[in-house]
N, C-alpha and C positions, 0 to 999 in steps of 0.2 A: 175138521174143526177149524172155524175161523177165529181170528183174534177177537172180533166183535160181532154181535148180531147186527142185522140190517138196520135196526132202529138207532143204534149207537155209532154207526160208521160216520166218518167225517172226511173232509178234504185234508189230506196230510201232505204238506209241502215237502216233508223229509222222505216220503215214501214213493218218490217218482219212479223208482226201479221195480216196483212191485209187479206190474203187469208183465214186463219182460222176464223178470225172475220167475214168475209163475209159469210162463211159457217154457222156459228152460227146465223147470222142475217137472213139468208134465212130460217133456221129451225124455228125461232120464229116469222117470218113476218106475219103469219096468226093467231097469238095469241093476247091476250090483253096486252102483254108486249110492252111497249113503249121505245123509245130511252132514255128517262130520267131514266126509270127503269134500263136500261143497264148501264147508267152513274153511278148510285148509286151502281151498282154491282162492277164496276171497282174501285170505291172509297173504297168499302169494301175489295176488294183484296189488295189494297195498304195498308190499315190499318193492315191487317193480316201480310203483309210483314214487316211492321214496328215492330209489336209485335215479329215476329220471329228474327229480328235483335237484339232487346233488350234482348231476351232470349238466344241469341247465336245460334239459329237454322238457320245457314247461307244457307244451301241447301234449306230449306223451304222458306226462304226469297227470294232466287233467283227464285224459282218456282213461287211464288206469284207476284214478280215484273214482270216477263215475262208474266204471266197470265193477269196482269193488263194491259199491253201493247196490248195484244190480244183483251181483252174486250173493251179497249179504241177505237180500230178500229171498233168494232162491232156497237157501238151506232150510229155513223155517217152512216155506211152502212145500218143499219135498217131504218134510216130516208130517205136515198136515195131510198131504195127499195120500201118503202111505200109512197114515194113522200110527206114526211111531214117534210121538213126542218124547223128549228126553231132557233131563237136567244136564247130562254130559254135554250135549250140543249147545244148550242155552248158555252154560257157564263158559264153555270154550269160546263161543262167539263173542261174549262180552270181554273176556280176557284179551282176545286178539284185538278187539276194538281199541282198548285203552293202550295197549302196547304200540299199535300202529299210530294212534293219535299222538302219543309222546314222540315217536320217531319222526313223524311228519313235522311237528313244530321244531324239533331239534335240527332237522335238515334245513328247514326254512331259515332258522337262525344262522346256521353254518354258511349258507349260500349268500344271504343278505348281509352278513357280518353284523347281525343284531346281537344284543345281549342275550346270552343263554338264560339269564335270570328272568328277563322279560318274556322270553319264549316259554319258560316254565310257567310263568304267571298266566300266559295265554292258554297253555295246555290245561292248567288248573281251572281257568274260567270256562273253557269248553266242556270240561267234565262236569262242572257244577251246573252249567246250562242244560246239558244232556240229562243229568240226574233229575232236574226239575221236570223235564218232559217225561221221563220214564216214570217218575213218581205219580204224576196225575194220570198218565196213560195206564199204568198197571192198576191203579184204583178203579178206573173205568172198566178195564178188562175183567176185573174180579166182580164188578157189579153187573156186567153185561151177561144176560142169560144165555148160556151156551157158549160163552167166550172162552178163550185160552186162559187157563189158570196155572200154567207152569211157572209163571212169575208171581211172586207174592209181594204185598205192600211192605211188610216188615220181614226181613230175612236175617235171623240171628243164629240159626243152626242148620246143619246140612239136612236136606229133605230125604225121605226114603226113596231109594232108586225105583224108577218106573220099570215095567217089564222089558227085558232085553238089554238092560244096562247094569253095570257093575257098581255095587254100593261103594267100594273103596275108591273107584274113579270119581264118583260123585262127591265123596267126602273130600278128596284132594282138590278137585276143581273148585268146590265151594269155598274151601279154606283160602285158595288163591284169590277167588272172586271177592270174598269178604275183606281180604287184606287190602286190595287195590280200590274197592268201591265203598267199603263200609264208612270211611270218613266222610265222603261226599253225601252218602245217604243220611248220615246223622245231621249234617249241616242243614239239609233241606227239611228233614223232619222237625228240627228245632225251629226253622223259619215258618213252617206251616204244619203244626202237629195235628190239627183238626181236619185236614183235608179229607181223610178217609171217612169222615162222618157225613160228607155230602152224598145225597142220594144218586146224583148223576152229574156229569159235566156236559153241557150243551155243545153241539157241533161247532158253533162259532168260536167258542173258547178253545176247543181242542185244535181247531185249524190255526188260530192265532198262536197257540202254544207250540205248534209243529215247526215254527222257525227255529226252535231249539233242538229239534231232532237231529241226530248225527248225520243223516243223509243230506239235510239242508245245509248244515255247517260245512260238510265236505264239498257241496255244490258251490258254496261261496268261495272256498279255496280254489276249486277247479276253475272258477270264473276269473279270479284275481291273478292267478299264475300267468296265463298267456297274455294278460293285459299289462304285463310288466309292473304289477302292483305288489310284488312280493314283499317289499319293505313295509307295506301297510298292513299285512295280514296279522302280524302279532299285535300291534296296537288296536286294530279293529276288533279282535275278539276279546280283548280286555275290556274295552268300552261297551261292547255288545252285551256284557253282563248286566247293564243297567235295567234290561227288560226283566230280569229276575224279580226285582222289586215291583215293577209294574204288573207282572202277571200274578204274583202272590197277592198284591193289593187288590186286583180285580177279583180274584178268588174269594178273598176275605170279605170284600164289601158287597159283591153281587151274588156270589154263589155260596150262600150260607147253608149250614146243615139244617 
């Protein structure tokens, strides 16, 4: 099961690790390694990247940040190859993402002696940017015939566990997911409450939107670190949020229901 059918696919700048991730998933698809194991592996890669930032090993940090994005693509691919989609994996993946994002910005603030308050604002901005990307992308995935529907446009209660997973685990992970993401979701829903009424999103719009995908955001950080631009990362992502207004404006003025 693909995330999107062929008609709705688009050039996703944030998904550069997909092909390598798919190759990795194919190699391990006949082993005992599960998508959750792969999710834990990308979490480990993210932690190593954070350690490298703190120690000043910026090339190493860039490598493990990009590796994290590649492995992040592999867990979902493995679930699709083995036809074992799960809410457990999906929520665990998202929870790891937000924890790692927070730690990355705090480590950048620590090393660059930036204000932790400004670093938190940058983290908040990145999450809001990513939420806008996910909001429109999930709408498209739910509209796309045969697409992946484990993600819902509006998530207010724990879903029923899929075959092979435990309902209690799903409930616990959903509660954590809603706690850390619910506020961001509500902000985006308030800013564009009618987006779900659109019949589809054209590929050019989704490609433009993908500059807010987590993979692309991390790629920017991975580029700036070895260029000795670490002190500019926090202010960059705060100002980068201006495109939220631009993208929502395009949706409302051009892509009407």
